[in-house]
N, C-alpha and C positions, 0 to 999 in steps of 0.2 A: 414460465415460473417453474422452478425445479420442485420435485417431489421432497416431502420431508425425510430425513433419515429413519430408518427403522430403529426400533428401540429394543434391545436385546437384554434379556434377564437370566442370571445364572440359575440353573435347575439341576437337580439330581439326574444324571444321565443314564442311570441303570435300567435295564430292561429286564426285570423279573418275568417268570412264566405266568404269575398271577397279574391281575390288573395292578399296575404301579400304586405306590403309596401317594406319590405326587405326579398325577396324569401331566405330561407336557403338552402344552397347548400353543399353536401359533395363530395369532389374530391377524387376519388380511382385512382391513377396513380403510377406507377412504377419508372417513372423519376421525381424526386423532382424538377428539373429546369423547366419542361413544367407545372407541377402542380402549381408551384408558378407563372408562366406566366398566366395561365388560371385563377387563383385566382385574379390577378391583373386587368385582363380584365374584370371579372364579378364585381369587386368592382367598376369599373368605370361606370359600367352599372347600379349600385344601387342594386346589390345582396349581400348577405353576405355569405362567406364560413365559415361552422361550423369548418371543420377540413380537413387536407390534408392527406391521408394514402396511404401506398404501397402495402398492401395485403388484401385478402378477408377477413380474421379473423378480422384485425383491423377495417375493414368497417363496420363488424356486431357488434363489441363492441362499435363503436362510435354511430351508430344508436341507440344502446340500451340506451346509456347513453344521447343523446341528438338528437332526430329524426329530420332529416331535411325534407324540402319539396321535394328536386329533388336531385339524385344521379348522378354524371357525372362518368361513369365507363369506365377504359381501360380493354381491353380483357386480355392483357398480364400482369400479376401481379406476385409479389413475393409471395414464399409461395406454399402451396399445391393446393389452389383453383384458379380456373381462375375466369377472370371477369364475363363470361356466368354463371358459377355455382353460383357466388357471388349474381349476379342480381336476378336469380331465386328464392334464398333464401329470399332476401330482398321483392320480390313480395308475396311470400307465407306467410310471417311474418308479414309485416307491410303495404303491398300494396302501397309502396313509388314509384312513377315513376323512371324510369331508363333511361338515355340517354348514348348510346355507343360512346366514343370517341377514335378510334383506328387508327393504321396503316395498319391494315389487312382488304383487300377487296377481298379475293378470296370466291368463291360462297358457299363452304363448310363451312367457318366461318360465313359468313351473314346468310345461312340457319340456322346454329345452333342457332346464336345470336336470330333470330326471334321467337324462341320457347319462350323465356322470355317475349315476347310482349313488347319491348321497345318503348319510345315515338319516338326515331329517333336513326339512325345509321350514325354518321358522321366521316369522313375519315380525318386523319391528313395530312397536317395542317389544322387546323379548322378555317372556316370563322366566325368570332365573331358574325356576323349578324344571320347566320344560328343558330348559338348555342344559340343566345337569343331567336329567334323563337322557337326553340325547347323547352327551359326552360320554356317560358310564355305558350306554349300549354300544357307542363308537369303540371306546376303548376295549369292551368284552370282545366285540366280534374281530377287532385287529389282534388282540392277544391270542384268541382261539386259532385264527388263521396261521399266526406265527408260530403257535405250539405244534399245529399239524405239520408245517413244513419242517420245522426243527426235529420233530419226532420221525419224519420221513428220511431226512438227512442223517439222524443218528442212526436209524436202522441200517441204511445204506452204507455208512461207515464201519458198523458192526460187522455186516455181513462180509463187507469187503476185507476187513481186517481178519475175519474168522477164515475166509477163504485164502488168504495171503499166508496165514499162519499154517494152515493145513497143507498148504502146498510145500512150505519151507519143511514142515515136519515130515511130509512124505519124501521130499528130496533127500533129507538127512537119514532117514531110515533106509532108503535105497542105496545110498552111499556106503552107510554102515554094513548092509548086507552083503554089497559087492566087495567090500573090502575086507571082510571078516574081521573087522575091528570094532563091531559094536559090543557094547558092554552093558551088563545090567543096570549100572547107574545112569548111562546115558537114555537107555529105554524109558527108565523111570522118570528121569527129567524130561523127555518128549512127551510122556503120558501126562505129566504135570502140567506143560505147556498147553497141551490140549484141553485139559480140564479147565485151566484159566481162561482160554480163549472162549470156551463154552460159557463160562460163568460170566464173562463180560458181555456176551450177547444174549445171555439168558437162553441158550440154545444148548439142548442135550440130543444125544443120540442113542438109537436102540437097535437091537436085532432079535429076529424071532425065528427061531428053528422049527418048523413045524412038525418034522418027524420025531422029534425029542421033546417037543412042546415046551422047548426051553427059551425064555425070554431074558436077554440081557439089557440092564439100563447103565448109562453112564451116571457118573456122580450128579451132573446137573439135572438129571430127569428125576433123581431121588429128590433133590433140593426144590424142584419146581413143584413136585407132588407132595413135598414135607413128609417123605418117608424116611424110616432109619434102614439104611443098607445092610446092616448087621442083624437086623429083625425081619424086615420086610421081604418077602419072596415076590419078586414081580412076575406077573403072568398076564396073559390077555384077558382074562376074565377079571382080575384084580383092576385092572386100568379101567375096564368098563364101568366096574362099580363106582369109580369116582367121578363119572360123567352125570350131569343132570339126567334124570329118567327119560324125559322126553327127547333127549339128545341120543341116547344109546342105540335105538334102532337105526338111526340115521347113519350113525357110526359103523355099525356092523354091515349095512347094506353097502357104504362106500368102500370098505375093506375088502369084503366079498366080490364087488364088481371088479375092483383093481386086480384081485388074484385071479378071477375068472379070465379077464381080458388082457392080463400081463401087461398092465399099464400102472404108471405113477397115479398117486391119489395126493389129495390136499383137503383137510377139514378143519374148521374153526369151531371150537366149542369150548364149553365151560366144565371146570372141574371143581369139585368140594374137597377142600384139605381137612386133614383131622381137627385142626383147630377151628374149623366152621368158615374159614375165609374161602372166598371164592376167587378163582383166577380164570383168566381167558388165554387159551393156548391155541397155537397153530401147529398142526401135526401134518407132516410129509412123509411120504414113504413110496417105496417101489418094490416090486417083486424081484427075488433072486432066482436066477435058473441055473440048472445044471448044463452040462455040454450038450445034452439032447433037447433042450428048451422046456424041460419040465420045472415048474415052480418047487423050490426047496425052502423057502423061507421069505422073510421080508427084512428089509433095512429102511430105517426112517429117522426122522428127528421130531423134537417137541421144543416148540420155542414159546416163552411167556410173553404175550403180548398186551397183558392187562392194561398198561399205561396208554399204549397206543389206542386201544380200545375204548377205554374211558374217553380219551380226547374226541374221538370219533363220535362217540354218544353224545358229549356235551354239544358238538357242533351241529349234530342232527336234531338235537332239541332246539337250539336256537334257531336253526333253519325252519323247523316246523312251528314254532312260534311266530316267525316273522311270516310264514305263509298264512297262518290263522289269521294275523292282522290285516295282511293283503286281501285275502279272501273276504274278510268281514266288510273292509271298506269297499271292494268292488261290489259285492252284493248288496250292501246297505245304501251306499251312495244312489241317489236316483229313486229310491223308493218314495212313494206318495202316500202310503198307509202305515201308520204305526204298529198297526196288527202284524203286518208282513215284515217289518222291521224286526220285532221281537222274535218272530220265528226263525230269522235268519241268525239271530243273537244264540237263541236256545240250540238251533242246529250246531252252530260252530262250538259252543261249549260241550255238548253232548259227544262230539266227534273227538274232541282233543283231551279235555279234563275227565270226561266219563263220569258225572256225578250221578246221582240218584233222584235229585231235584234241583230244579231251579226256577226261582220266583222272581218277579220284579214289582216294585212299588214305585209309584210317582207321588212327589210332594205337591199337594194340592191344599189350599187354604189352611196352611200350617198343620196338616196331617198327612199320614202316609196312605195312599188309595191304592188297592190292590189292582194290578193291570194285567197280569197273565202268569202262567205257569206251565212247566213241562216236566213230566216224570217217567221213569221206566215202569215196566208192566209189574216188577217185584214190590212196587210201593203202594201201600195203602193209601186211599183216595186222600188228597190233602185238602182240608175244608177252609179255603181262604177267607178271612174276614174282609168285610168291606173295607174298613180303615184301621189305621195304627196311630196311637199317639206319639208325638215327638218324644225320644228317650224310653219309649216302651218295648221291651223286650230286645233281643239282639239287633233287629234291623233298625229299631228306634234309636238304639244307640249309636248306630253307623252314623245317622244324622247328626246326632249331638256332638258327637267327636269329630265328625267330617273326615273319618280315618276308617280303615278296614277292621273288623271285629271278627275274632276265630275263637271257636269251642271246639274241643276235642271230644267231649261228652256233655251234650245239653242236658242230660237227665240228672246230672250232678253240678250243673253250672246254675248258680243263683241268679245270673242276669237274664237267663232264659224263664220268663214268668208266664207265658202263655203255653197252651197245650197243643197248638196245631201241629208243629212239627214232630213233637214227642208222640202223639196219637198216630201220625202217619208212619211213624216207624224209622224217623231219622235220628242218627246218633251224633254225627260230627256235621259242624256247620261253619259256614264262612259268610261274611256279610261285607260288601264292596260299596263304596259310594259312587253314584252314576254322576259324573260332572261334565259340564260344557265350559270349559275354561275354568273360571273361579266360579260359577254358578253350580249349586248342587241341586239336581233334578229329581234324583230318586234313589233306590236302593237296589243292587243286584245280590240276590241271596243263593248259596249253593250248599246241599245237603247231601250227606251220605249215610246210607243205613248201618255200614260197618264202620268201626273207628278209622279216621282217615286225618292226616296232619295236612290240612289245606294251607297252613301257615309257611310250609316248606315251598308252595307254590305263589307266594305273595306278590312277588314282582310281576310275575305273569299275569295273575289275576287282576292286580291294580291297573296294570297298563291296558288289559283288555277292557275293564270298566270305564276307563276314561275314555277310550275310543269308541265303546259302546254309546256312553253319554252324549258324545258329539253326534253321533250318528242318528241317535234317538231325537236330540234337540233339532237337528237339522230337518228330519222328518215332520216333527211338530211344527216347524215354521212353514214347511211346504204345505202342510194340510191347512194352517192358517190362511195362508197366500191364495191357496185354491178356492176356499170358501169366499174369500174377498172377491177373486176373479169371478166366481159365479154371481155373486152380487152385482158386480159391475156389468156383467154381461146381460143380466135381467134389466138393469138400469138403462142399457144401451138398447135394448130390445124396445123398451118402451118409449124412449126417445125416438128411435127411428120411426115407431108406429105413429108418434106426434109429427114427425117431419113429413111423413108420407101424407097425413090427413092435411098439413099446410099446403104441401104441394097441389093436392087435388083441389082444395078450395081456390088456391091461386090460379090454376089453370081454368076453373069454372069462371072466375071473375074476368079472366082476361078475354075469355071468348065472349062475353056478354059486353063489355065496355069499349065499343068502337074499335076494337083491335089495339087498344092504347092501355097498357097495363100501369101506367104511371099517373099520379093524381095531376089533373090539369084545371085550372080554376082562373075564370074570366072576372075581372074586377075592373072598376073605374077608378079614377083619380082619388076619391073619398074611401077606398077600400071596400065599397060595396059590392057584394057578390052577384054577378049577374047570371053567371052559368058555372057549372060544374059537373065532370063525368062522375061515373059510379066509383072510379077508383079514389077519387078526391073524396067523395061523401064517406067511403069507408075510412079513409085516412083520418077525416074529421069526426067519424062516428056520427053522422047526421043524415037526415033524409033531404035529398036534391030538391024534393017538393017542397019543404018547410022553409028552406031558407034562400033558394034562388030569387033574386030580385027583392028580397025582404030583410037581409041582415047584412052586416058588415063581418069581415074576417077577423078583425078584434074582437067584435062582440061574441062570436062564436067560440073563440078561442077562451074568452073569459068565463063564458057561460059554462064550459067544461072544466074550469078550474085550471086552465094553463096560463102561464105568463104571455104578456103581449109582446112579442119581439119586433112588431111592425114600428115601435116608436123610434127606432134607430134609422129607419129607412125612409127617405124622402123621394115621392115620385111624381111631385108636381111637375117638375121639368125633365121627367125621364123620357128622353127620345130615342134611346138606343138600348139594345139588349144588355142586361146587366146580370150577372151570376156571382154567387158566393156561397161559401159552406158554411153550414152551421150545425149544432146539436141542440138548438133551443126551441124548435119546432115540434110540439106535440110530444114525441118520444124522445127525452134527453139523452137515452142510451144509444140512439142510432145518429149517425152522420149523413145529414143531407146536403143535396146541391140545390139550391134555390136559384131559379132562373125568372127573370122578368123579361117578357118580350113585348115591345109596343105595337099596338094596333090601332092605327088612327082611322077614324070615321070621317066621312066628307061632312056631315052635318055637324060635327062638334070639334071645337079646338081642342078640348081636353082628350089625352089619348087614353084608350082602354088597355089594360095590360092583361097578358096570359101568364099566369104563375103556374111555373112547372116545378113540382117537387120530385126529386129523384133521390133515392136511397143508395148512398155510397159506401155504406158501412164495411161491406164485405171487401171492397176494391181497397179501403185503406187499411183494413186489417191484413189484408193480403202483402200490401207494400209494407207493412210493419214487420209480418213475418219474414220477408225477404232479408230486410236489414237485419232483423234478430237472428236470423239463421247463421248470417255472416259473423255476427258478435259471438254466438253461442260456439262456432268453430273455434273461435279465437280463445274462448273462455274454457273450453276443454283442454287444448293445449296449455293453457296457464294452470288449470286446476291440477293436472297431472305433475307439473313441475312443483308446483307448491306443495302438494301433498307429499312429494318426496323429501323436499328440504324442511318440512314442519315435523315428519315422522322422526329424523335423527335427534333434534333438540328436545323433543317430547319425551323421548326414550331416556335421555340423559336426565331430565327433571324427575321422572318417575324412579328411576334407579338410585339418584342421589337422596331423594327422600326415603326409598327403601333401606339406604346405607346407614343413613342417620338412625332409622328406627332399630336397625339390627344392630348399631353400636349401642344397645342397652340404654337408650334414652329414658331417664327417669320421670321426666317432666311430663304429666298427663296431657296438660294442654298442648305442650309442644308435639306430642304424639298425635293429637286430634288434628292439630293444624297440619303435621305432616300426611296423615291420611287423607285430609281433604285436598292437600295438593295431588297426591296420587290419583283420588277419583277424579278430580277435574283434568288431570293429565290424560288419564284413559278416555274421559268424554271428548276431549280434543282429538285424540286419536281416532275415536269414533266417527267425528266430523270428517277428519282426513279421508277415511274410508269412504264416506258418503260422497265427498268430492272425486275420489278414483273411480267409484260406480259412474259419476257423471261423465268423467273424462273419456271412459272406454267407449269407443265407437260402436254402434248397433246397427248392423246391416241386415235386412230380411233377405238379399239375395245372395246366393252362393257363388264364390268364385268359380271360373271355368278357364280352360285355356283360351288365350287371347293372342291373336296374331298382331304383331307392332306396326308393321309396314302399312298396312291398309289404313290404321288410325292416323298415321303421319301423313298419308296421302290426302286424308280428308281434311286434315288440319291445313295444309298447303292450299287447298281449295277454299276454306273458310276465310284466310287473310289474303286471298290472291290481289284483292282490290287494294288493299294497303301496301303490299308489297310493289305492284306496279306504280303506285301513286308516289313512292319514295325512291324508286328504281333500285329496290334491293335485289341482290342476287340470293335466290334461294334455294338451296341443294338438300335432298334426301339421299343420302348414301346407305342404303340397307339391303343386304342380300335377301333373295327370296328363301333361302334356307334358314334363315334366322328362326331359331325354335320360338314356339309360343311360350307366354308366361302365364302364370297362375294369377288371375285377378278379374276386375271389374272393368269392361271396356270403357264405359261412359266415364267412370273416374279417372281412368288412365288418360282419356282424351282430354279431361279437365286439366290434369297435370301439365300435358305436353302444350296445349294451347296456352296455358298461363306462361310457361318458359317463352314460347314463341311471341306473344303480345309483349312481354318485358324486353326482349331482344329489339322489337321493331320500336318501342318507345326509346330504348336506349341509343339506337342508330339515328333516331330522330333528333335528339338532344345534341349528338355529335354533328349533325350536318351544318349546324351554326359555327362550329369551330373550325371544320376542314372540309374538303372537298371529295376525301376518299369515298369511294362507292361502298355502301352498305352490303353487308354479306352475312348470310345466316347459313350454317352448315349443320345438318343432323346426321349423325352416323350410329349405327348399330352392330354390333358383334357379340361374341360369348367370351366369358373369362371363367377361370376356375378360382374358387375360393375354398378355404376350409369347410365353409357350410355346403359346397357343391357348386354346380354349374349356375352361372349367373348371366343374364343378358344385360349388356351395358349400352345405354343410349345417351349420346353426348349431344348438348346444344351448345354450339359456339358462334359468338357474333362479335364483330369489331366496333362495337358501340362505344359509349363513353365509360363503361367500366363502373366498378365499385370502389370507393375509396377504402383503404386497408382499416380504418377505425371503424368502419361500418359494416364490415364483413361478417362479424359475430351477431349482428342484431337482425339480419334479413328475415329470419325465421319468427322473429317476436311478434305476436299479435298487434295489430294497428301501427305497426312501425312501417314508414313509407317514405320515400323522397319524391314522391309525385305530388302535385297540387292536390288539395282536399277533392276537388270535382273530378279528377281523374283516378283515384285509387283510395281505397280504405286502409291499406296496409295488411290485408288478412289473406291475399292470394298465396304468397309463399308459406305462410303459417298453414294454410288448409292443404296446399299441396305436400308439404312435409308430413301431416297427418296421414294422408292418403297413402304417400310411399311407403310410410311407416307400417300401416295396416296391412299392405301388400307384403310385408316381410322384406321390403327393400332398404336402401340407403341413399342418400344425396351427398354429393362431394361438390365443392364449388371452387373455382380459381378464377381470379380477376386481377386486372392490372388498370390502374385508373388511366383513362383516355386511350387504351390499346383494345383490350378485349374483355370479355366474361365467357367462361365456360362451366355449364353445369352438367354433371354425369350422374345418371341414374343407374343403381345396380338394382335388377329385379330377378327373383329366383325362377328358374328354367321349370315349366309345368312337366311333371311327369306323367306321360301318356300311358294308358294301359293298353294291353293288345287288343281288345275290342274296340278303342277308340282309334288305333292305328290302323 
């Protein structure tokens, strides 16, 4: 089945220095319905989708034809390349930022995706606001990187052009001097070209004659410093006066050192021009020497690099913000205590934003409850109240509006009705909502003693608050889980104590009751109890002395309020041992094996019977657990597949409902219905996540380096009898130098044994068709792949083969071609899951009636120096 063609859209292809008005986005998604849904949502947000493609190859072709600003990449794609491989190529070839949009959230996939340095990793169904924030961050980062490259290229071109022109001028001057044909007009023209070149490069030159204390500036230096050459007299001291006071001493020391050591110098500093504007300049100079090597003056240049410096500052700011987010996530993830998490949040804010006060409130019982604060030493003590009402003061309004609130001066702000912050000395304030997804969990407040415009940092503060809200929510959940774990541990301890007591009592009874721990009752043909051991007495909860020879078994059961199961049993003609299983004797929750053994007496024709009661509940439960374990293995595989397939249509349902609401739907009833559709869609998405957590394998054992050849030799020993029985030629061709793989030896043995037993079965089926001797060959070697070195193990047999129409079904749970008594159809499904958990893959090739070849690729274990 061929892939659907990509859908291309016309977009404004201009590349401005700022973030484009219409950010061009390429959507790479294997589900066309979801891609179309994302495109419509992006169009409403003002973005332009260049094309929608379903495979990695088409994505690369689309970028080659019309490069976008941002790529939205699904991890599961059609074709040979995965989304992660495609993203890595896009990064290497075009430096275009990538945002992952996927239904996969297992740790292995997230870790692999992180290597391609994506801007974001969004889980389906995608929140459009999160997607918009990620796209803006990606576009901003790409444009900043582009501006830096363009600025460097422009600077290099300008310097190159200036150098070329200077050389040309020098050549012309030399020629004019040598030929005595230089004229004053040509000299003026050459000087004008030099001035033009300096103006283009924002580069001026100066000369300083120390003996006469004369300083000469070019016109470009006057322009950079915004001085009138007809009025201003340049001097060393006058230039220093234009520097920032804190930079003057550094400039003096740099120039003095260059003079003393007779070496060039380079200084970057700021200057304040007469109109109050600030420019950043790069000053270079060298010492001029006379014939004796004595310094006589200096010659240098001044270049205006303000634009380049501002670009560098913006990039540094964004890098610093990303570093804060990364540090917050690294420090916050894994915390088990909310107090420790709040300290981390306070620390990150004080290091980067440097406020005077940070406070945090949590929402509890429809009120804001104070949780913690931090402030600098200059701040008057902040008397935090226990609670705040919703909508009360600035923090309360953050909750009511579910958006940030800023105040430049709380003393004149009518919204600030409480005196806590004012009395503490706070002037400016910012309140940010703490969110975990759509859930509002509290308020983050920042205060400054002096006037400060926190609104200018709104984007960073909002993103920080959102990240902090997620980390706080995770910590709260961990605390709740830890509390539940503690309760469960206490319950387990009590249960274990009870079990220990039961074991002690059982051991005591067994030591007393004739060495037989199971109930034995001797009855006659009328069910009269003649004799019973103490185990039976305990089972019936009676005294042996009270009933032996006096009562019947049905009578004892009826006295105890139990139903009489003996009505369905005829013992008059029972001349042989009879056994059956039941749950109707005494304890209906337990399964018993009831056995009747005849004991004939010479003086009587009626047989006596020994009734043996054996509790087999645990045995039956163990048998059920074994069957259930196989079913759960298959169910885990099914759950993972179903979860991925459900996530995509659910995302479409939620987004379509949101589209209708956003299209200004006026019918209130329709809006309520659409909101219920979105709510139920998110509930289904939650159920899918639960299925995924069930599908993930959990192993208490750590993987370790495993040698393949010993496992294969052990398997050969295990199936040796079957091989000889069917005259099968069994070969293992594996070198001793085959490197180990990282995994679990027992699970790998299960995988290999399953392939071998399937091969033996296939050869047995073929024996009835021809007399060709059966052959099983196992080979092992190493191969290279983009992911690194792999060990390749191949299982080849000349059995009956697999029909072409069944080759795609062999890994499905409960699918098998074997009779019901010979297989459940779970072997290859479980095998596939084990290999996948080991980071490996399976390839199959088969021809009906000829052969079957299974090939397993497993990652080579990387051994440390100590292990070697």
